[in-house]
C-alpha positions in Angstrom: -30.9 43.8 65.4 -28.8 43.6 62.3 -26.7 40.5 61.6 -23.6 40.5 59.6 -23.8 39.2 55.9 -22.6 35.7 55.5 -19.6 35.4 53.1 -20.4 33.1 50.3 -24.1 33.4 50.3 -24.7 36.2 48.0 -27.9 36.0 46.0 -27.0 35.3 42.4 -28.9 34.6 39.2 -27.9 31.3 37.4 -28.8 30.7 33.8 -29.6 27.1 32.6 -31.4 25.4 29.7 -34.6 25.8 31.6 -34.1 29.7 32.1 -32.6 31.6 34.9 -33.2 31.3 38.6 -32.1 33.0 41.8 -30.1 31.1 44.3 -27.3 31.7 46.8 -23.7 31.4 45.7 -22.8 28.5 47.9 -25.5 26.4 46.0 -24.0 27.0 42.5 -21.3 24.6 41.3 -17.8 26.0 40.7 -17.3 27.3 37.1 -20.9 28.0 36.6 -21.7 31.4 35.2 -23.6 33.8 37.5 -25.0 37.4 37.6 -25.1 39.3 40.8 -26.4 42.8 41.8 -25.3 44.1 45.1 -23.6 47.0 47.1 -19.9 47.2 47.6 -18.8 46.7 51.1 -15.0 46.7 50.6 -12.5 47.3 47.9 -8.9 46.4 47.7 -6.5 46.7 44.7 -3.3 44.7 44.0 -1.2 43.9 40.9 -3.9 44.6 38.2 -6.8 43.2 40.0 -9.6 44.5 42.3 -11.0 42.5 45.0 -14.5 43.5 46.1 -16.8 42.3 48.9 -20.3 42.6 47.9 -23.4 42.6 50.1 -26.9 41.9 49.0 -30.0 43.1 50.8 -30.8 39.6 52.2 -27.9 38.8 54.5 -25.4 37.3 51.9 -22.0 38.4 50.7 -19.3 37.4 48.4 -15.8 38.0 47.5 -15.2 39.0 43.8 -12.0 39.3 41.9 -12.0 41.3 38.7 -9.2 42.9 36.4 -8.8 46.6 37.5 -9.0 47.8 33.8 -12.6 46.6 33.8 -13.4 48.4 37.0 -11.8 51.6 36.0 -13.8 51.6 32.7 -17.2 50.9 34.4 -16.8 53.5 37.0 -15.4 56.1 34.5 -18.5 55.6 32.3 -20.8 56.0 35.4 -18.9 58.9 36.8 -18.5 57.3 40.2 -15.8 55.9 42.3 -15.6 52.3 43.4 -16.3 52.6 47.1 -18.5 51.1 49.7 -22.3 51.7 49.1 -22.1 51.8 45.3 -24.4 49.3 43.7 -23.0 47.2 41.0 -24.0 44.4 38.6 -21.5 41.8 37.6 -21.2 38.7 35.5 -18.6 36.0 36.2 -18.0 32.3 37.2 -18.1 30.8 40.6 -14.7 30.2 42.0 -13.8 27.3 44.4 -13.3 27.8 48.1 -9.7 28.6 49.2 -8.4 27.8 52.6 -11.1 29.2 55.0 -12.8 31.4 52.4 -16.1 30.1 50.8 -16.8 30.2 47.0 -16.4 33.5 45.4 -16.8 35.0 41.9 -14.2 35.7 39.1 -15.9 38.5 37.3 -15.4 39.4 33.6 -17.8 42.3 33.4 -19.1 44.9 35.9 -21.3 48.1 35.7 -22.6 50.5 38.1 -26.3 50.5 38.7 -28.7 53.0 40.3 
């Protein structure tokens, strides 16, 4: 039986003075930089921004916002399209929960990974 990924629980890497460690997004304070590698589950574009839903392999997912120009550049370089199933790595900062949506990521860099 397969369960749906839990939004806000994406596995991320968090850097600190003691090095980096893996944890879930919901355990990282707002504003802290994180790195995530996961597959795209959903894509939506609007007014110069792209909203991605990323799913990891361990039952977590997260909502990510990034400037569309960064997405276009990353996918053009990789010769791919931003579509479900494509694996990406991104760097950004944890955003606060809004309404009924849990913490997310405001990404400032993205790249396609194999």
